[in-house]
C-alpha positions as CSV (number, residue, x, y, z in Angstrom):
1,X,10.2,-164.5,-73.4
2,X,11.1,-164.0,-69.7
3,X,13.4,-161.3,-68.4
4,X,16.9,-162.6,-67.6
5,X,18.1,-162.3,-64.0
6,X,20.0,-159.1,-63.3
7,X,23.6,-159.4,-62.6
8,X,24.8,-158.4,-59.1
9,X,27.5,-155.9,-58.3
10,X,29.3,-157.8,-55.5
11,X,30.4,-160.8,-57.7
12,X,31.3,-158.6,-60.6
13,X,33.2,-156.2,-58.4
14,X,35.1,-158.9,-56.6
15,X,36.0,-160.6,-59.9
16,X,37.1,-157.4,-61.7
17,X,39.0,-156.2,-58.6
18,X,40.9,-159.4,-58.2
19,X,41.5,-159.6,-61.9
20,X,43.1,-156.1,-62.0
21,X,45.0,-156.7,-58.8
22,X,46.4,-160.0,-60.1
23,X,47.3,-158.3,-63.4
24,X,49.2,-155.6,-61.5
25,X,51.0,-158.2,-59.4
26,X,52.0,-160.1,-62.5
27,X,53.2,-157.0,-64.2
28,X,55.4,-156.2,-61.1
29,X,56.8,-159.7,-61.2
30,X,57.5,-159.5,-64.9
31,X,59.1,-156.2,-64.5
32,X,61.4,-157.5,-61.8
33,X,62.3,-160.6,-63.9
34,X,62.8,-158.6,-67.1
35,X,63.9,-155.0,-66.2
36,X,64.4,-154.0,-69.8
37,X,60.8,-154.6,-70.7
38,X,59.7,-151.4,-68.8
39,X,56.0,-152.5,-68.7
40,X,55.4,-150.4,-65.5
41,X,55.7,-147.1,-67.4
42,X,52.4,-147.8,-69.0
43,X,50.4,-148.1,-65.8
44,X,52.3,-145.6,-63.6
45,X,50.2,-142.7,-64.8
46,X,47.0,-144.6,-64.0
47,X,48.0,-145.4,-60.4
48,X,48.5,-142.2,-58.4
49,X,51.3,-142.4,-55.8
50,X,52.7,-145.7,-57.2
51,X,56.4,-145.6,-58.0
52,X,58.8,-148.3,-59.2
53,X,59.2,-150.2,-56.7
54,X,58.9,-150.4,-53.0
55,X,56.7,-152.5,-50.7
56,X,54.5,-149.5,-49.9
57,X,54.1,-148.7,-53.6
58,X,53.3,-152.3,-54.4
59,X,50.6,-152.5,-51.7
60,X,49.2,-149.1,-53.0
61,X,49.2,-150.4,-56.5
62,X,47.3,-153.5,-55.5
63,X,44.7,-151.5,-53.6
64,X,44.2,-149.0,-56.5
65,X,44.0,-151.8,-59.0
66,X,41.3,-153.5,-56.9
67,X,39.5,-150.2,-56.5
68,X,39.5,-149.7,-60.3
69,X,37.8,-153.1,-60.7
70,X,35.1,-152.0,-58.3
71,X,34.7,-148.7,-60.1
72,X,34.1,-150.5,-63.4
73,X,31.6,-152.9,-61.7
74,X,29.7,-150.0,-60.2
75,X,29.3,-148.4,-63.6
76,X,28.9,-151.6,-65.7
77,X,26.4,-153.6,-63.7
78,X,23.6,-151.0,-63.4
79,X,24.1,-150.0,-67.0
80,X,24.1,-153.7,-68.2
81,X,20.9,-154.4,-66.1
82,X,19.2,-151.3,-67.5
83,X,19.8,-152.1,-71.1
84,X,19.1,-155.8,-70.5
85,X,15.6,-155.0,-69.2
86,X,15.0,-152.5,-72.1
87,X,15.9,-155.0,-74.8
88,X,13.5,-157.6,-73.3
89,X,10.5,-155.2,-73.2
């Protein structure tokens, strides 16, 4: 059985970064449309410096969410590739 190709950090980082940034943006829009839902209180502790809501805070939240996606990719991809190689040996 041949070894599978290792996954690359760049596509995974971009995908996760955009996924989390888009999720943040959708949460902001949902919070503006339905102020009683208070979804933002769940993610405020995870995004330092982000408050509810200003343009500067929204941009910071997008940037931090994107960075979290890259953080996950930097940890996940090498770990996945390591264990993927080990299971094939």
